[in-house]
Structure formats: structure tokens, C-alpha cells
C-alpha positions as CSV (number, residue, x, y, z in Angstrom):
1,M,0.0,0.0,0.0
2,R,1.4,3.4,-1.0
3,R,1.9,6.1,1.6
4,R,-0.4,9.0,1.0
5,R,1.4,12.3,0.8
6,V,-0.3,15.2,2.5
7,G,-0.3,18.2,0.1
8,V,1.5,21.3,1.3
9,Q,-1.3,23.9,1.8
10,Q,-0.7,27.6,1.8
11,P,-0.7,28.9,5.4
12,L,-3.8,30.9,6.4
13,L,-3.7,34.2,8.3
14,C,-5.3,34.1,11.7
15,F,-8.1,36.6,12.5
16,P,-5.9,39.3,14.2
17,C,-3.4,39.3,11.3
18,S,-6.3,39.6,8.8
19,C,-7.7,42.6,10.8
20,L,-4.3,44.2,10.6
21,L,-4.1,43.5,6.9
22,M,-7.5,45.1,6.4
23,F,-6.5,48.2,8.3
24,F,-3.3,48.5,6.1
25,V,-5.4,48.1,2.9
26,F,-7.9,50.8,3.7
27,A,-5.3,53.2,5.1
28,E,-3.2,53.2,2.0
29,G,-3.4,55.9,-0.7
30,Q,-5.2,55.8,-4.0
31,P,-3.4,53.7,-6.6
32,P,-3.2,54.9,-10.2
33,E,-4.8,51.7,-11.7
34,C,-7.2,48.9,-11.1
35,Y,-6.7,45.2,-11.4
36,S,-9.0,42.7,-13.1
37,F,-8.3,39.0,-13.1
38,P,-9.7,35.6,-12.2
39,F,-8.3,33.6,-9.3
40,A,-9.2,30.3,-7.8
41,Y,-9.2,29.0,-4.3
42,H,-9.8,25.2,-3.8
43,V,-11.4,24.2,-0.6
44,Y,-10.9,20.8,1.1
45,L,-12.9,19.8,4.1
46,E,-11.4,16.8,5.7
47,S,-12.3,14.5,8.6
48,E,-9.8,12.3,10.5
49,T,-10.1,9.6,7.8
50,N,-10.9,11.1,4.5
51,C,-11.8,14.1,2.4
52,I,-15.6,14.7,2.7
53,F,-15.8,17.8,0.6
54,E,-13.8,19.6,-2.1
55,H,-14.8,22.4,-4.3
56,P,-13.2,25.2,-6.4
57,I,-14.1,28.8,-5.7
58,V,-13.2,31.2,-8.5
59,L,-13.1,34.9,-7.7
60,R,-13.6,37.3,-10.6
61,G,-13.9,41.0,-10.6
62,I,-12.2,44.4,-10.8
63,F,-10.5,45.6,-7.7
64,P,-9.2,49.1,-7.0
65,R,-5.8,47.7,-5.9
66,A,-4.2,44.3,-5.7
67,S,-4.2,44.3,-1.9
68,S,-8.0,44.9,-1.9
69,F,-8.3,41.7,-3.9
70,A,-6.1,39.9,-1.3
71,S,-8.2,41.3,1.5
72,F,-11.5,40.2,-0.1
73,S,-10.2,36.7,-0.7
74,F,-8.9,36.4,2.9
75,L,-12.3,37.4,4.1
76,C,-13.8,34.6,2.1
77,I,-11.3,32.2,3.7
78,L,-12.1,33.5,7.2
79,F,-15.8,33.0,6.5
80,L,-15.2,29.4,5.5
81,H,-13.1,28.8,8.7
82,L,-15.9,30.2,10.8
83,C,-18.5,27.8,9.1
84,T,-16.1,24.9,9.7
85,F,-15.7,25.8,13.3
86,L,-19.4,26.2,14.0
87,Y,-20.1,22.9,12.2
88,S,-17.5,21.1,14.3
89,K,-19.0,22.5,17.5
90,V,-22.6,21.7,16.6
91,C,-22.2,18.3,15.0
92,G,-19.1,17.1,16.9
93,G,-16.0,15.4,15.6
94,H,-12.9,16.9,14.1
95,L,-12.9,18.7,10.8
96,S,-10.1,20.6,9.2
97,L,-10.3,23.1,6.4
98,S,-7.4,23.6,4.0
99,V,-7.3,26.0,1.1
100,C,-4.8,26.1,-1.7
101,M,-4.5,28.6,-4.6
102,A,-4.2,27.7,-8.2
103,S,-2.7,30.0,-10.8
104,E,-4.7,31.1,-13.8
105,K,-2.1,29.3,-16.0
106,S,-3.0,25.9,-14.4
107,L,-6.7,26.5,-15.4
108,Q,-5.9,27.2,-19.0
109,P,-6.5,24.4,-21.6
110,L,-3.6,22.7,-23.3
111,E,-3.9,23.1,-27.0
112,L,-1.8,22.3,-30.1
113,Q,0.3,25.1,-31.4
114,F,2.2,23.8,-34.4
115,T,0.3,20.6,-35.4
116,T,-2.9,21.0,-37.4
117,R,-5.6,18.5,-38.5
118,C,-6.4,18.7,-42.2
119,S,-8.6,17.0,-44.7
120,N,-7.5,13.8,-46.4
121,D,-8.3,15.3,-49.8
122,D,-6.5,18.6,-49.1
123,T,-4.1,19.2,-52.0
124,S,-2.5,22.3,-50.5
125,E,1.3,22.3,-50.2
126,T,2.7,21.1,-47.0
127,D,4.8,23.5,-44.9
128,A,8.5,23.2,-45.6
129,H,9.3,22.1,-42.1
130,C,6.3,19.7,-41.7
131,V,5.2,16.3,-42.8
132,R,1.7,14.9,-43.1
133,V,0.9,12.0,-40.9
134,C,-1.9,9.8,-42.4
135,L,-3.8,7.8,-39.8
136,E,-6.1,4.9,-40.5
137,G,-9.6,6.1,-41.3
138,G,-8.5,9.0,-43.4
139,V,-7.4,11.3,-40.5
140,V,-4.5,13.5,-41.5
141,F,-2.3,15.7,-39.2
142,Q,0.4,18.1,-40.4
143,C,3.2,18.0,-37.9
144,P,6.6,19.6,-37.5
145,A,9.2,17.1,-38.7
146,S,11.6,18.0,-35.9
147,M,9.3,16.8,-33.1
148,L,8.7,13.5,-34.8
149,R,12.3,12.9,-35.5
150,E,13.5,13.8,-32.0
151,G,10.7,12.2,-29.9
152,C,9.2,9.4,-31.9
153,L,11.6,6.5,-32.5
154,A,9.3,4.6,-34.8
155,M,8.4,7.6,-36.9
156,S,12.0,8.7,-37.4
157,E,12.7,5.5,-39.3
158,L,9.7,6.2,-41.6
159,F,10.8,9.5,-42.9
160,P,11.9,9.5,-46.5
161,P,15.7,10.0,-47.1
162,G,16.7,13.6,-47.3
163,S,13.7,14.9,-45.5
164,A,13.1,14.6,-41.8
165,T,16.1,12.4,-41.2
166,S,18.4,15.2,-42.3
167,G,16.3,17.9,-40.7
168,N,15.0,19.4,-43.9
169,A,11.5,18.1,-44.5
170,T,10.4,18.3,-48.1
171,A,7.0,19.9,-48.8
172,G,4.4,17.3,-49.4
173,D,6.0,14.5,-47.5
174,N,3.5,11.9,-46.3
175,V,4.2,9.4,-43.6
176,K,2.1,6.3,-43.3
177,L,1.8,5.0,-39.8
178,P,2.0,1.2,-39.0
179,A,-1.1,-0.9,-39.7
180,L,-2.3,-0.9,-36.1
181,S,-5.1,1.6,-35.7
182,I,-4.3,4.9,-33.9
183,E,-7.3,7.0,-33.2
184,G,-7.2,10.7,-34.2
185,R,-7.9,12.0,-30.7
186,A,-5.2,9.7,-29.3
187,F,-2.7,11.0,-31.8
188,E,-3.7,14.6,-31.0
189,N,-2.6,14.0,-27.4
190,V,0.6,12.4,-28.6
191,A,1.3,15.4,-30.8
192,L,0.7,17.8,-27.9
193,Y,3.2,15.9,-25.8
194,L,5.8,15.8,-28.6
195,E,5.3,19.5,-29.3
196,H,6.1,20.4,-25.7
197,F,9.2,18.3,-25.2
198,Y,10.7,17.8,-28.7
199,N,9.6,20.5,-31.1
200,V,13.0,22.2,-31.8
201,P,12.5,25.0,-34.4
202,A,14.4,24.6,-37.6
203,S,17.5,26.7,-38.1
204,D,15.8,29.1,-40.5
205,S,12.5,29.3,-38.6
206,P,11.6,32.8,-37.3
207,V,11.8,31.8,-33.7
208,D,13.7,33.6,-30.9
209,C,17.1,32.0,-30.3
210,D,16.6,32.0,-26.5
211,A,13.2,30.3,-26.9
212,A,14.8,27.6,-29.1
213,T,17.4,27.0,-26.4
214,D,14.7,26.7,-23.7
215,L,12.9,24.1,-25.8
216,K,16.0,22.0,-26.1
217,D,16.4,22.0,-22.3
218,I,12.8,20.8,-21.7
219,R,12.7,17.0,-21.2
220,P,10.1,14.7,-19.7
221,T,10.4,13.6,-16.1
222,S,12.1,10.3,-15.8
223,L,10.0,7.6,-14.1
224,S,11.5,4.5,-12.5
225,C,10.7,0.9,-13.6
226,P,9.2,-0.5,-11.5
227,L,7.3,2.7,-10.7
228,Q,7.9,4.5,-7.4
229,F,4.5,6.2,-6.9
230,Q,6.1,9.1,-5.1
231,E,7.6,10.1,-8.4
232,L,4.1,11.0,-9.7
233,Y,4.1,14.0,-7.3
234,E,7.4,15.2,-8.8
235,L,6.1,15.6,-12.4
236,T,6.4,19.1,-13.8
237,E,3.5,21.5,-13.7
238,W,2.9,21.0,-17.4
239,E,3.0,17.2,-17.0
240,H,0.4,17.4,-14.2
241,R,-1.8,19.5,-16.5
242,F,-1.4,17.1,-19.3
243,V,-2.4,14.1,-17.1
244,V,-5.5,15.9,-15.8
245,Q,-6.7,17.5,-19.0
246,R,-5.5,15.0,-21.7
247,L,-5.0,11.6,-20.2
248,L,-7.7,11.5,-17.5
249,M,-9.9,14.0,-19.4
250,L,-11.3,15.5,-16.2
251,P,-13.9,18.2,-16.6
252,R,-12.7,21.8,-16.4
253,E,-13.9,22.2,-12.8
254,K,-11.5,19.5,-11.8
255,W,-8.4,20.9,-13.5
256,Y,-7.2,22.4,-10.2
257,L,-6.2,18.8,-9.3
258,C,-3.0,19.4,-11.2
259,K,-1.8,21.6,-8.4
260,E,0.9,19.7,-6.4
261,G,-0.3,16.4,-8.0
262,K,-3.6,16.2,-6.0
263,W,-5.0,13.9,-8.7
264,V,-2.5,11.2,-7.7
265,D,-4.4,10.5,-4.4
266,L,-7.8,11.4,-5.5
267,I,-8.3,9.1,-8.4
268,S,-6.8,5.9,-6.8
269,G,-9.7,5.2,-4.4
270,A,-12.1,2.4,-5.2
271,G,-15.0,3.7,-7.2
272,V,-13.5,7.2,-7.7
273,A,-12.6,6.7,-11.3
274,R,-16.1,5.6,-12.2
275,G,-17.6,8.4,-10.1
276,M,-15.5,11.0,-11.9
277,M,-16.4,9.5,-15.3
278,I,-12.7,8.8,-16.2
279,D,-12.5,7.4,-19.8
280,V,-10.1,4.5,-19.2
281,S,-10.4,3.4,-22.8
282,H,-9.1,6.8,-23.9
283,L,-6.1,6.4,-21.6
284,L,-5.4,3.0,-23.0
285,R,-5.6,4.3,-26.6
286,V,-3.0,6.9,-25.9
287,L,-0.9,4.3,-24.2
288,N,-1.3,2.1,-27.3
289,A,-0.3,5.0,-29.5
290,A,2.8,5.6,-27.4
291,V,3.8,2.0,-27.7
292,T,3.2,1.8,-31.4
293,L,5.1,5.0,-32.2
294,D,7.8,4.0,-29.6
295,I,7.8,7.1,-27.4
296,P,9.2,5.7,-24.1
297,P,8.6,8.7,-21.8
298,L,4.9,9.0,-22.8
299,R,4.5,5.2,-22.6
300,C,5.9,5.3,-19.0
301,L,3.6,8.2,-18.1
302,C,0.5,6.6,-19.4
303,G,1.4,3.3,-17.7
304,A,2.0,5.1,-14.4
305,V,-1.3,6.9,-14.6
306,F,-3.1,3.6,-15.4
307,A,-1.3,1.8,-12.6
308,N,-2.3,4.6,-10.1
309,L,-5.9,4.0,-11.1
310,L,-5.6,0.3,-10.2
311,L,-3.5,0.7,-7.1
312,D,-6.2,0.5,-4.4
313,L,-8.6,-1.7,-6.4
314,D,-9.3,-5.4,-5.8
315,E,-10.0,-7.9,-8.6
316,V,-13.7,-7.2,-8.8
317,D,-13.2,-3.4,-8.9
318,M,-10.5,-3.8,-11.6
319,L,-12.8,-5.8,-13.8
320,E,-15.7,-3.4,-13.3
321,L,-13.4,-0.4,-14.1
322,M,-12.3,-2.1,-17.3
323,G,-15.9,-3.0,-18.2
324,V,-15.2,-6.7,-18.1
325,K,-18.4,-8.6,-17.1
326,E,-17.3,-12.2,-18.0
327,Q,-14.1,-14.2,-18.0
328,L,-12.0,-13.9,-21.2
329,G,-11.6,-16.9,-23.4
330,P,-8.4,-17.7,-25.3
331,E,-9.6,-16.0,-28.5
332,E,-10.6,-12.9,-26.5
333,E,-7.2,-12.8,-24.8
334,Q,-5.4,-13.0,-28.1
335,A,-7.6,-10.2,-29.5
336,L,-6.9,-8.0,-26.5
337,V,-3.2,-8.5,-26.8
338,K,-3.4,-7.7,-30.5
339,A,-5.3,-4.5,-29.9
340,Y,-2.9,-3.5,-27.0
341,P,0.5,-4.9,-27.6
342,W,1.9,-3.4,-24.4
343,L,0.0,-6.1,-22.5
344,S,2.5,-8.7,-23.6
345,L,5.5,-6.7,-22.4
């Protein structure tokens, strides 16, 4: 059984300190400008055994000064503490309230920047630094050649001579993927991952030199094999966002779980994955794509997320999560291994 890590919560000001802060805010002079921005507090109400309530609170508005916004948000926190205190006194038992803040960046969707989806019958000329990836079913993506060459071992061997292998993709290059089916949505997530970690701009591309250097320094977090679950907390902020938004496909109101890896503990409980409507089949399709295209870091990440889903489940819960209602026969087992080759690893 894994040891649960208690997330580090931001310390809360006690009531006297908050009063002092309010006095300072209203005593200061008029600032020359106003501030308008959204911010999110995420509230966790916990008993001695488990979390019994969690909910994001997003504050939006125009404030005459930044400190006024801070004071307003602290008043909200104090009100929540008062409610928790009164509830504990009236109903008995021990309850604790913790609040963490999520940056606006962590609540933004991850989107493709350089990869585009195009029509199969599109006859327009391919960008000089891109290749067209033709998936089964007529789905076509136009992708930067550099990210496929650097991050996708299987694809790098499929590039025509003199194009992506030498770093100079020829306009109109088409790359056929292996016969195993890769769904368009799964490849979109693969492309997003490759864009972030392996998209090094071409030498004649109009990209800032410092930005290009930064891209070269970004690499995926290395995960041990066998997996040490503590490593999941140590993923980068972007990787946490990728897991929450793209692998688990949680609804937007749950995106705050990327903060400090809160998703690691939350989704591993029995029945939680079903209750949160996690699409396990989508996660497996992305894992299958990572195996087929030979992208070791993404394969390890998908496998680790899937293993975390199964960690606290017994055999019955596992079968229910996977949608298995009957025992598999020999033919069904072979079909499953054929559909997901990583099962035989």
C-alpha cells in the first residue's frame, strides 16, 4: 500500500493578522490603476479519515488595488473557517479546512500550437518544415518534422531519405503509420506531448534563439521501472496539467487537481474513477499509440497513470473499471493482446 502524501497547503492568516491587513489596505493611498483578473481557491474539508468535501471557488472582478483583492479573498477564507468551526461544535467530531490557490495558468486548456488537423483530400502544399501523418480512417495531421524525428523513434525511421532524417523536410512528404489503428484523438494528445518536449524549431525558422534553447532544455520527467509512486508528485506543472486534461480528461472544474499532484491520491480510491467519469479506454488508446510509435517517456507516463488508477482496487473493482463482465476466453485474450501490444511486455 502506498503512503499518501499530505499536500502542502498555503498557510492561512489568523483573525488578528487579517484585521491588521484590512487596516493597512484601507489606510493606503489611491493607486493609479485597477486590477482585473480571475483567481481560484480550492477548498478541502477533511475528517480524520478522508476528504468529505472539495470544491473550487473562482473569484472574478475588478479591484481598485491588488491588496484589496487579497483582503477580499482572505475574508472569504475566514468565513469558510468560521463555518467549519461552527459545524464542528454543533455536529461534533474533528474537521479541518485547507485552502490552496491555483494559478490562472493551471486552469488554461492545453492546445496544439504547431500541429494541425487537415482533410484527407486537401491538396494544398505542406509547410517546408512539416510532414503529413496519415492515420487509419482518413485522418491526417500536419506535424513539425523535428518533433517526430526527436521524440518518436518509430516515426524517425519512416521519414523519406533527405527529408526529416536530415532535418530538412520536403514539402508534401506523407508518412504512413503502422497498420495498427491509432485514433485521431489519441494522436492529438501524442502530438501535444511531442510539441512540448521535442519541437525544436528549424534553423531558418523565425523563432527567438533563447526560446529555441529553452525548448532544447525541456525534457520529460524520468519515471522508474518498477514505478515509485512518489515520483508522480514530482512531475512538472505541465505534465500534471497534461495528465489531468488530456489523459484523464477530467472536466474543467477538476483541473485544479494538477496543483501539487492532487490527482494522484484522489483518483486511486475504489469507485472514484467511475464516479469521476474517467474514460479508461481513452487512456489505453493513448498508451497504445505511445507503444506503437515508440515514445518511451509517454509510454511510461500513461502506464504510471493507469497503474495509479488500479492501485487500491481489488480484482472485482478492476474488472468493473475495465468494463469486463465475464471471464475472457483464449480468443478474446489474443484479440486483446493484438489490440494493445503493451499487455505482452
